[in-house]
N, CA and C atoms as an extended XYZ file, in Angstrom:
459
Properties=species:S:1:pos:R:3:atomname:S:1:resname:S:1:resid:I:1 pbc="F F F"
N        15.714      -15.658      -54.448 N   UNK     1
C        15.552      -15.299      -53.142 CA  UNK     1
C        16.229      -14.102      -53.039 C   UNK     1
N        15.238      -13.045      -52.447 N   UNK     2
C        16.510      -11.375      -51.956 CA  UNK     2
C        16.784      -11.403      -51.160 C   UNK     2
N        17.980      -10.909      -51.186 N   UNK     3
C        19.415      -10.142      -49.956 CA  UNK     3
C        19.123       -8.983      -50.470 C   UNK     3
N        18.941       -8.174      -49.075 N   UNK     4
C        18.629       -6.680      -48.947 CA  UNK     4
C        20.633       -6.472      -48.364 C   UNK     4
N        20.889       -5.110      -48.609 N   UNK     5
C        22.063       -4.564      -47.833 CA  UNK     5
C        21.439       -3.980      -47.131 C   UNK     5
N        22.530       -4.344      -45.943 N   UNK     6
C        22.225       -3.409      -45.037 CA  UNK     6
C        23.787       -2.118      -44.507 C   UNK     6
N        23.228       -1.080      -43.972 N   UNK     7
C        24.772       -0.422      -44.441 CA  UNK     7
C        25.472        0.102      -42.856 C   UNK     7
N        26.690       -0.175      -42.655 N   UNK     8
C        27.404        0.021      -41.897 CA  UNK     8
C        26.954        0.585      -40.412 C   UNK     8
N        26.740        1.725      -40.876 N   UNK     9
C        25.792        2.692      -40.506 CA  UNK     9
C        24.772        2.547      -39.570 C   UNK     9
N        23.655        1.732      -40.484 N   UNK    10
C        22.175        1.408      -40.062 CA  UNK    10
C        22.525        0.350      -38.415 C   UNK    10
N        23.540       -0.680      -38.574 N   UNK    11
C        23.552       -1.518      -38.116 CA  UNK    11
C        24.010       -1.162      -36.436 C   UNK    11
N        24.765        0.137      -36.269 N   UNK    12
C        25.684        1.108      -35.344 CA  UNK    12
C        24.374        1.193      -34.714 C   UNK    12
N        23.360        2.104      -35.198 N   UNK    13
C        21.870        2.554      -34.824 CA  UNK    13
C        21.096        1.751      -33.218 C   UNK    13
N        21.128        0.649      -34.741 N   UNK    14
C        20.108       -0.306      -34.093 CA  UNK    14
C        20.535       -0.789      -32.687 C   UNK    14
N        22.384       -1.064      -32.570 N   UNK    15
C        22.842       -1.286      -31.518 CA  UNK    15
C        22.681       -0.619      -30.167 C   UNK    15
N        23.237        0.839      -30.844 N   UNK    16
C        23.198        1.978      -29.791 CA  UNK    16
C        21.827        1.784      -29.279 C   UNK    16
N        20.771        1.666      -29.847 N   UNK    17
C        19.635        1.787      -29.281 CA  UNK    17
C        19.231        1.048      -28.366 C   UNK    17
N        19.679       -0.147      -28.915 N   UNK    18
C        19.411       -1.517      -27.627 CA  UNK    18
C        19.945       -1.540      -26.381 C   UNK    18
N        21.557       -0.731      -27.097 N   UNK    19
C        22.316       -0.443      -26.284 CA  UNK    19
C        21.549        0.366      -24.356 C   UNK    19
N        20.334        1.203      -25.150 N   UNK    20
C        20.020        2.587      -24.354 CA  UNK    20
C        18.697        1.881      -23.802 C   UNK    20
N        18.205        0.922      -23.755 N   UNK    21
C        17.356        0.168      -23.396 CA  UNK    21
C        17.037       -0.204      -22.500 C   UNK    21
N        18.332       -0.693      -21.858 N   UNK    22
C        18.497       -1.723      -19.900 CA  UNK    22
C        18.661        0.317      -19.523 C   UNK    22
N        19.639        0.918      -19.423 N   UNK    23
C        19.343        1.797      -18.978 CA  UNK    23
C        18.117        2.818      -18.858 C   UNK    23
N        17.414        2.919      -19.810 N   UNK    24
C        16.188        3.202      -19.349 CA  UNK    24
C        15.236        2.735      -18.790 C   UNK    24
N        15.242        1.600      -18.692 N   UNK    25
C        14.398        0.239      -18.219 CA  UNK    25
C        14.894        0.557      -16.458 C   UNK    25
N        16.416        0.742      -16.116 N   UNK    26
C        16.386        0.530      -14.498 CA  UNK    26
C        16.370        2.381      -14.331 C   UNK    26
N        16.428        2.866      -15.153 N   UNK    27
C        16.150        4.498      -15.170 CA  UNK    27
C        14.503        4.640      -14.311 C   UNK    27
N        13.605        3.545      -14.619 N   UNK    28
C        12.219        4.403      -14.864 CA  UNK    28
C        11.599        2.512      -13.332 C   UNK    28
N        12.919        2.194      -13.732 N   UNK    29
C        12.349        1.269      -12.246 CA  UNK    29
C        12.286        2.535      -10.707 C   UNK    29
N        14.085        2.435      -10.693 N   UNK    30
C        14.380        3.582       -9.913 CA  UNK    30
C        13.443        4.636       -9.330 C   UNK    30
N        12.734        5.223      -10.833 N   UNK    31
C        12.271        5.781      -10.269 CA  UNK    31
C        10.425        5.985       -9.725 C   UNK    31
N        10.493        4.406       -9.531 N   UNK    32
C         9.062        4.020       -8.775 CA  UNK    32
C         9.747        4.343       -7.123 C   UNK    32
N         8.168        4.329       -6.751 N   UNK    33
C         7.636        4.739       -5.229 CA  UNK    33
C         8.508        3.162       -4.952 C   UNK    33
N         9.382        3.563       -3.567 N   UNK    34
C         9.448        2.472       -2.801 CA  UNK    34
C         8.545        1.244       -2.096 C   UNK    34
N         7.231        1.532       -1.930 N   UNK    35
C         5.999        0.998       -1.788 CA  UNK    35
C         6.021        0.403       -2.734 C   UNK    35
N         6.049        0.818       -3.965 N   UNK    36
C         5.452       -0.109       -5.169 CA  UNK    36
C         6.794       -1.276       -5.346 C   UNK    36
N         8.079       -0.335       -5.282 N   UNK    37
C         9.375       -1.776       -5.382 CA  UNK    37
C         9.617       -2.930       -4.488 C   UNK    37
N         8.521       -2.235       -2.869 N   UNK    38
C         9.059       -3.270       -2.111 CA  UNK    38
C         8.501       -4.580       -1.985 C   UNK    38
N         9.246       -5.702       -1.420 N   UNK    39
C         8.454       -6.970       -2.050 CA  UNK    39
C         8.007       -6.853       -1.102 C   UNK    39
N         6.744       -6.235       -0.804 N   UNK    40
C         5.853       -7.255        0.450 CA  UNK    40
C         3.895       -7.306       -0.604 C   UNK    40
N         3.884       -8.258       -0.785 N   UNK    41
C         2.615       -7.716       -0.978 CA  UNK    41
C         1.174       -8.733       -0.497 C   UNK    41
N         0.332       -7.350       -0.137 N   UNK    42
C        -0.242       -7.690        1.219 CA  UNK    42
C        -1.954       -8.198        0.157 C   UNK    42
N        -2.213       -9.152       -1.068 N   UNK    43
C        -2.901       -8.850       -1.702 CA  UNK    43
C        -3.208      -10.270       -1.843 C   UNK    43
N        -2.443      -10.817       -1.268 N   UNK    44
C        -2.725      -12.502       -1.643 CA  UNK    44
C        -4.053      -13.313       -1.842 C   UNK    44
N        -5.223      -12.306       -1.891 N   UNK    45
C        -6.188      -13.491       -2.445 CA  UNK    45
C        -7.057      -12.188       -3.187 C   UNK    45
N        -6.923      -10.503       -3.069 N   UNK    46
C        -8.252      -10.524       -3.654 CA  UNK    46
C        -7.341       -9.470       -4.364 C   UNK    46
N        -6.540       -9.116       -5.771 N   UNK    47
C        -5.419       -8.568       -6.886 CA  UNK    47
C        -5.971       -7.031       -6.246 C   UNK    47
N        -7.174       -6.470       -6.940 N   UNK    48
C        -7.552       -5.243       -6.403 CA  UNK    48
C        -8.022       -4.332       -5.480 C   UNK    48
N        -7.037       -4.155       -4.621 N   UNK    49
C        -7.126       -3.978       -2.882 CA  UNK    49
C        -7.780       -3.126       -2.411 C   UNK    49
N        -8.235       -1.954       -3.560 N   UNK    50
C        -8.929       -0.926       -3.908 CA  UNK    50
C       -11.371       -0.967       -3.944 C   UNK    50
N       -10.350       -2.161       -3.784 N   UNK    51
C       -12.332       -2.998       -4.448 CA  UNK    51
C       -12.640       -3.800       -4.295 C   UNK    51
N       -12.986       -4.383       -3.105 N   UNK    52
C       -13.747       -4.984       -2.123 CA  UNK    52
C       -14.716       -6.613       -3.644 C   UNK    52
N       -13.948       -7.585       -2.996 N   UNK    53
C       -14.592       -8.614       -4.091 CA  UNK    53
C       -15.820       -8.792       -4.213 C   UNK    53
N       -16.819       -8.763       -5.220 N   UNK    54
C       -18.589       -9.423       -5.196 CA  UNK    54
C       -19.085      -10.073       -4.387 C   UNK    54
N       -20.087       -9.782       -3.932 N   UNK    55
C       -20.506      -10.602       -3.015 CA  UNK    55
C       -22.059      -11.748       -3.625 C   UNK    55
N       -22.305      -12.592       -3.848 N   UNK    56
C       -22.789      -14.030       -4.723 CA  UNK    56
C       -23.410      -14.294       -3.313 C   UNK    56
N       -25.229      -14.292       -4.658 N   UNK    57
C       -25.841      -14.986       -3.651 CA  UNK    57
C       -27.059      -15.012       -4.352 C   UNK    57
N       -27.891      -16.073       -3.689 N   UNK    58
C       -29.115      -17.103       -4.623 CA  UNK    58
C       -30.627      -16.053       -4.225 C   UNK    58
N       -30.796      -15.317       -4.854 N   UNK    59
C       -31.899      -14.843       -4.670 CA  UNK    59
C       -33.425      -15.107       -4.969 C   UNK    59
N       -34.481      -14.850       -4.447 N   UNK    60
C       -35.626      -16.060       -4.700 CA  UNK    60
C       -36.715      -14.787       -3.483 C   UNK    60
N       -38.037      -14.530       -4.852 N   UNK    61
C       -38.596      -14.535       -4.963 CA  UNK    61
C       -40.426      -14.314       -4.162 C   UNK    61
N       -40.698      -14.263       -3.525 N   UNK    62
C       -41.910      -14.417       -3.318 CA  UNK    62
C       -42.617      -15.610       -4.324 C   UNK    62
N       -42.596      -15.124       -5.000 N   UNK    63
C       -43.189      -16.528       -6.008 CA  UNK    63
C       -42.748      -17.534       -6.292 C   UNK    63
N       -41.516      -18.068       -5.564 N   UNK    64
C       -40.728      -18.656       -5.881 CA  UNK    64
C       -39.941      -18.866       -7.286 C   UNK    64
N       -39.477      -17.584       -8.148 N   UNK    65
C       -38.430      -17.086       -9.443 CA  UNK    65
C       -37.669      -16.969       -8.294 C   UNK    65
N       -36.875      -18.276       -8.528 N   UNK    66
C       -34.858      -18.154       -8.121 CA  UNK    66
C       -33.799      -17.795       -9.298 C   UNK    66
N       -33.293      -16.461       -8.616 N   UNK    67
C       -31.705      -16.167       -9.369 CA  UNK    67
C       -31.162      -16.382       -8.525 C   UNK    67
N       -29.989      -15.013       -9.679 N   UNK    68
C       -28.593      -15.792       -8.291 CA  UNK    68
C       -28.017      -13.521       -8.865 C   UNK    68
N       -27.822      -13.091       -7.750 N   UNK    69
C       -26.834      -11.299       -7.410 CA  UNK    69
C       -25.659      -11.337       -7.077 C   UNK    69
N       -25.364      -10.367       -7.086 N   UNK    70
C       -23.926      -10.610       -7.557 CA  UNK    70
C       -23.784       -8.515       -7.177 C   UNK    70
N       -22.870       -8.164       -5.883 N   UNK    71
C       -23.018       -6.661       -5.568 CA  UNK    71
C       -21.643       -6.462       -4.775 C   UNK    71
N       -21.086       -5.734       -4.535 N   UNK    72
C       -19.758       -5.447       -3.748 CA  UNK    72
C       -21.292       -4.478       -2.212 C   UNK    72
N       -19.622       -5.275       -1.028 N   UNK    73
C       -20.450       -5.379       -0.112 CA  UNK    73
C       -20.791       -3.579        0.413 C   UNK    73
N       -20.379       -2.403       -0.605 N   UNK    74
C       -20.903       -1.077        0.231 CA  UNK    74
C       -21.613       -1.145       -0.355 C   UNK    74
N       -22.347       -1.802       -1.016 N   UNK    75
C       -23.833       -1.145       -1.594 CA  UNK    75
C       -24.753       -1.937       -0.318 C   UNK    75
N       -24.541       -2.303        0.505 N   UNK    76
C       -25.779       -3.021        1.243 CA  UNK    76
C       -26.183       -2.334        2.385 C   UNK    76
N       -27.841       -1.869        2.054 N   UNK    77
C       -28.120       -0.560        3.080 CA  UNK    77
C       -29.010       -0.833        4.336 C   UNK    77
N       -29.114       -2.290        4.244 N   UNK    78
C       -30.015       -2.529        5.262 CA  UNK    78
C       -30.204       -4.001        4.689 C   UNK    78
N       -31.063       -5.046        5.053 N   UNK    79
C       -31.294       -6.345        6.325 CA  UNK    79
C       -32.602       -5.979        6.386 C   UNK    79
N       -33.627       -6.643        6.412 N   UNK    80
C       -34.769       -7.284        7.051 CA  UNK    80
C       -35.494       -7.712        7.048 C   UNK    80
N       -36.343       -8.630        7.946 N   UNK    81
C       -37.173       -9.256        7.227 CA  UNK    81
C       -38.444       -9.009        6.406 C   UNK    81
N       -39.390       -9.866        5.497 N   UNK    82
C       -39.816       -9.401        4.061 CA  UNK    82
C       -41.389       -9.890        4.970 C   UNK    82
N       -41.999       -9.689        3.630 N   UNK    83
C       -43.329       -9.772        4.409 CA  UNK    83
C       -43.684      -10.729        3.781 C   UNK    83
N       -44.079      -11.513        2.941 N   UNK    84
C       -43.793      -12.957        1.604 CA  UNK    84
C       -43.281      -14.361        2.655 C   UNK    84
N       -43.837      -15.051        2.207 N   UNK    85
C       -43.339      -16.088        2.883 CA  UNK    85
C       -42.073      -17.264        1.730 C   UNK    85
N       -41.596      -18.030        1.704 N   UNK    86
C       -40.761      -18.826        1.335 CA  UNK    86
C       -41.716      -19.569        0.703 C   UNK    86
N       -41.958      -19.445       -0.682 N   UNK    87
C       -42.901      -20.900       -1.250 CA  UNK    87
C       -42.260      -21.996       -1.203 C   UNK    87
N       -41.005      -22.107       -0.852 N   UNK    88
C       -40.874      -23.621       -0.727 CA  UNK    88
C       -40.982      -24.077        0.902 C   UNK    88
N       -40.668      -23.286        1.404 N   UNK    89
C       -41.603      -23.888        2.835 CA  UNK    89
C       -41.965      -22.754        3.624 C   UNK    89
N       -43.140      -22.943        4.201 N   UNK    90
C       -43.814      -21.630        4.543 CA  UNK    90
C       -43.563      -21.441        5.933 C   UNK    90
N       -42.502      -22.458        6.773 N   UNK    91
C       -41.737      -21.619        7.275 CA  UNK    91
C       -41.517      -20.585        7.704 C   UNK    91
N       -41.016      -20.385        5.960 N   UNK    92
C       -39.826      -19.243        7.121 CA  UNK    92
C       -40.375      -18.287        6.107 C   UNK    92
N       -39.179      -17.100        6.590 N   UNK    93
C       -40.606      -15.952        6.182 CA  UNK    93
C       -38.844      -15.096        5.186 C   UNK    93
N       -39.046      -15.012        3.879 N   UNK    94
C       -38.234      -14.494        2.927 CA  UNK    94
C       -37.131      -12.441        3.508 C   UNK    94
N       -36.775      -12.827        3.734 N   UNK    95
C       -36.008      -11.382        3.950 CA  UNK    95
C       -35.447      -10.391        2.476 C   UNK    95
N       -35.570       -8.949        3.088 N   UNK    96
C       -35.329       -7.939        1.938 CA  UNK    96
C       -34.208       -7.214        2.177 C   UNK    96
N       -33.675       -8.177        1.173 N   UNK    97
C       -32.504       -6.780        1.438 CA  UNK    97
C       -31.963       -5.186        0.201 C   UNK    97
N       -32.023       -5.014        1.054 N   UNK    98
C       -31.541       -3.370        0.448 CA  UNK    98
C       -30.488       -2.597        0.130 C   UNK    98
N       -29.936       -2.460       -1.455 N   UNK    99
C       -29.138       -1.959       -2.171 CA  UNK    99
C       -28.959       -0.446       -2.511 C   UNK    99
N       -27.717        0.032       -1.895 N   UNK   100
C       -27.696        1.593       -3.194 CA  UNK   100
C       -27.857        1.384       -4.519 C   UNK   100
N       -28.317        1.981       -4.818 N   UNK   101
C       -27.991        2.278       -6.070 CA  UNK   101
C       -26.865        3.283       -6.173 C   UNK   101
N       -26.290        2.857       -7.073 N   UNK   102
C       -25.206        3.881       -7.625 CA  UNK   102
C       -25.715        5.069       -8.177 C   UNK   102
N       -26.594        5.425       -9.384 N   UNK   103
C       -26.758        7.028       -9.291 CA  UNK   103
C       -27.359        7.872       -8.468 C   UNK   103
N       -27.523        6.946       -7.152 N   UNK   104
C       -29.396        8.143       -6.929 CA  UNK   104
C       -29.061        8.201       -5.794 C   UNK   104
N       -29.441        8.875       -4.516 N   UNK   105
C       -29.711        8.502       -3.017 CA  UNK   105
C       -31.149        8.246       -2.671 C   UNK   105
N       -31.332        7.996       -1.629 N   UNK   106
C       -32.955        7.421       -1.816 CA  UNK   106
C       -33.306        6.496       -1.864 C   UNK   106
N       -32.827        6.152       -2.964 N   UNK   107
C       -33.295        5.178       -3.900 CA  UNK   107
C       -33.124        3.453       -3.463 C   UNK   107
N       -33.666        2.299       -3.628 N   UNK   108
C       -32.725        1.129       -2.544 CA  UNK   108
C       -33.295        0.044       -4.725 C   UNK   108
N       -32.437       -0.835       -4.839 N   UNK   109
C       -32.497       -1.715       -5.806 CA  UNK   109
C       -33.110       -2.908       -4.138 C   UNK   109
N       -33.796       -3.870       -4.224 N   UNK   110
C       -34.577       -4.830       -3.152 CA  UNK   110
C       -33.880       -6.302       -4.043 C   UNK   110
N       -33.707       -7.026       -2.979 N   UNK   111
C       -33.635       -8.529       -3.434 CA  UNK   111
C       -34.177       -9.288       -2.161 C   UNK   111
N       -34.850      -10.032       -2.843 N   UNK   112
C       -35.596      -11.202       -2.258 CA  UNK   112
C       -33.998      -12.075       -1.691 C   UNK   112
N       -34.222      -13.094       -0.453 N   UNK   113
C       -33.390      -13.996       -0.680 CA  UNK   113
C       -33.765      -14.526        0.948 C   UNK   113
N       -33.532      -15.823        1.208 N   UNK   114
C       -33.717      -16.824        1.863 CA  UNK   114
C       -32.641      -17.282        3.250 C   UNK   114
N       -33.121      -17.592        4.648 N   UNK   115
C       -32.361      -17.457        5.137 CA  UNK   115
C       -31.156      -18.018        5.168 C   UNK   115
N       -31.013      -18.929        4.357 N   UNK   116
C       -29.397      -18.972        3.856 CA  UNK   116
C       -28.866      -18.057        2.609 C   UNK   116
N       -29.279      -17.580        2.233 N   UNK   117
C       -29.073      -16.261        1.797 CA  UNK   117
C       -29.230      -14.864        2.433 C   UNK   117
N       -28.986      -15.188        3.410 N   UNK   118
C       -28.610      -13.909        4.302 CA  UNK   118
C       -27.269      -14.558        5.040 C   UNK   118
N       -27.452      -15.390        5.323 N   UNK   119
C       -26.290      -16.208        6.277 CA  UNK   119
C       -25.606      -15.848        5.073 C   UNK   119
N       -25.375      -16.397        4.007 N   UNK   120
C       -24.233      -16.198        2.752 CA  UNK   120
C       -23.450      -14.935        3.008 C   UNK   120
N       -24.295      -14.137        2.713 N   UNK   121
C       -24.790      -12.627        2.647 CA  UNK   121
C       -23.499      -11.326        4.294 C   UNK   121
N       -23.849      -12.460        5.441 N   UNK   122
C       -23.121      -12.532        6.126 CA  UNK   122
C       -21.994      -13.200        6.177 C   UNK   122
N       -21.556      -13.712        5.812 N   UNK   123
C       -20.747      -14.461        5.815 CA  UNK   123
C       -19.437      -13.899        5.144 C   UNK   123
N       -20.010      -13.701        3.710 N   UNK   124
C       -19.149      -12.856        2.466 CA  UNK   124
C       -18.759      -11.478        3.324 C   UNK   124
N       -20.359      -11.013        3.809 N   UNK   125
C       -19.600       -9.466        4.557 CA  UNK   125
C       -18.434       -9.950        5.530 C   UNK   125
N       -18.092      -10.551        6.506 N   UNK   126
C       -17.676      -10.587        7.435 CA  UNK   126
C       -16.016      -11.000        6.900 C   UNK   126
N       -15.704      -12.013        6.083 N   UNK   127
C       -15.230      -12.438        5.207 CA  UNK   127
C       -14.324      -11.229        4.492 C   UNK   127
N       -15.091      -10.222        3.674 N   UNK   128
C       -15.055       -9.358        3.094 CA  UNK   128
C       -14.040       -7.959        3.997 C   UNK   128
N       -14.670       -8.462        5.258 N   UNK   129
C       -13.824       -7.319        6.397 CA  UNK   129
C       -12.822       -7.430        6.767 C   UNK   129
N       -13.027       -8.996        7.538 N   UNK   130
C       -11.779       -9.522        7.694 CA  UNK   130
C       -10.073       -9.285        6.791 C   UNK   130
N       -10.451       -9.694        5.816 N   UNK   131
C        -9.708       -9.195        4.666 CA  UNK   131
C        -9.324       -7.980        4.222 C   UNK   131
N       -10.153       -6.906        4.563 N   UNK   132
C        -9.804       -5.085        4.267 CA  UNK   132
C        -9.194       -5.280        5.735 C   UNK   132
N        -8.797       -5.203        6.238 N   UNK   133
C        -8.230       -5.744        7.814 CA  UNK   133
C        -6.817       -6.224        7.896 C   UNK   133
N        -6.990       -7.084        7.273 N   UNK   134
C        -5.792       -7.736        6.946 CA  UNK   134
C        -4.958       -7.102        6.176 C   UNK   134
N        -5.527       -6.720        5.043 N   UNK   135
C        -4.546       -5.784        4.027 CA  UNK   135
C        -4.077       -4.851        5.263 C   UNK   135
N        -4.593       -3.948        5.204 N   UNK   136
C        -4.482       -2.600        6.312 CA  UNK   136
C        -3.270       -3.077        6.755 C   UNK   136
N        -4.136       -3.995        8.110 N   UNK   137
C        -2.676       -4.428        8.721 CA  UNK   137
C        -1.390       -4.413        7.772 C   UNK   137
N        -1.592       -5.138        7.052 N   UNK   138
C         0.201       -5.381        5.833 CA  UNK   138
C         0.335       -4.401        5.184 C   UNK   138
N         0.138       -3.837        4.871 N   UNK   139
C        -0.124       -2.525        3.752 CA  UNK   139
C         0.498       -0.888        5.507 C   UNK   139
N         0.937       -0.942        6.222 N   UNK   140
C         1.103       -0.365        7.754 CA  UNK   140
C         2.478       -1.274        7.830 C   UNK   140
N         2.659       -2.201        8.251 N   UNK   141
C         4.077       -2.885        8.627 CA  UNK   141
C         4.230       -3.150        7.080 C   UNK   141
N         4.432       -2.726        5.991 N   UNK   142
C         5.428       -2.248        4.732 CA  UNK   142
C         5.619       -1.427        4.190 C   UNK   142
N         4.772       -0.320        4.915 N   UNK   143
C         5.024        1.349        5.441 CA  UNK   143
C         6.086        1.188        6.190 C   UNK   143
N         6.154        0.487        7.070 N   UNK   144
C         7.181        0.964        8.460 CA  UNK   144
C         7.999        0.554        7.953 C   UNK   144
N         8.292       -0.479        7.124 N   UNK   145
C        10.061       -1.482        7.053 CA  UNK   145
C        10.186       -0.814        5.982 C   UNK   145
N         9.340        0.430        5.156 N   UNK   146
C         9.999        0.627        3.855 CA  UNK   146
C         9.908        2.089        4.979 C   UNK   146
N         9.851        2.551        5.703 N   UNK   147
C        10.525        3.778        6.638 CA  UNK   147
C        11.871        3.179        7.394 C   UNK   147
N        11.592        2.351        7.695 N   UNK   148
C        13.358        1.867        8.590 CA  UNK   148
C        14.290        1.577        7.845 C   UNK   148
N        13.859        0.448        6.385 N   UNK   149
C        14.664        0.969        5.708 CA  UNK   149
C        15.523        2.423        4.308 C   UNK   149
N        15.016        3.745        4.584 N   UNK   150
C        15.339        4.203        4.257 CA  UNK   150
C        16.445        5.125        5.265 C   UNK   150
N        17.680        5.916        4.873 N   UNK   151
C        18.801        6.286        5.653 CA  UNK   151
C        18.363        7.147        6.401 C   UNK   151
N        18.658        7.297        7.378 N   UNK   152
C        18.400        9.043        8.365 CA  UNK   152
C        18.848        9.975        7.784 C   UNK   152
N        18.657       11.088        8.116 N   UNK   153
C        19.476       12.162        7.072 CA  UNK   153
C        19.836       12.715        8.994 C   UNK   153
């Protein structure tokens, strides 16, 4: 087994570098904005408040082919009654969901869904809307609390 000799000056440099880590880390934390370091967490349900969660729905076309689609709420342009019948239930018509294409204006992706799919989309859109309102209210109250915590000049 080999042993390496460590110079005393090298140990002092390592100790000094380690001792500087804590003040540097504390300085970096102190530089964060008050709203970021505040003990408020408004995104209990969704980790990223800037992006809405995906809407997931089962699709079905006029030939009876079934699939699954996911998209963000801001892509929904229109939901309208389609011109074909549900192959599984001839009394029901399929609905056409028009989604904005991210790369161009005036063009749409089209999904076909049955009445259960439309209901699922509506419920998820409403859930997203309520979550967005709740987050906005939470952030407003957090900002007010931070302003109250700051000393007046």
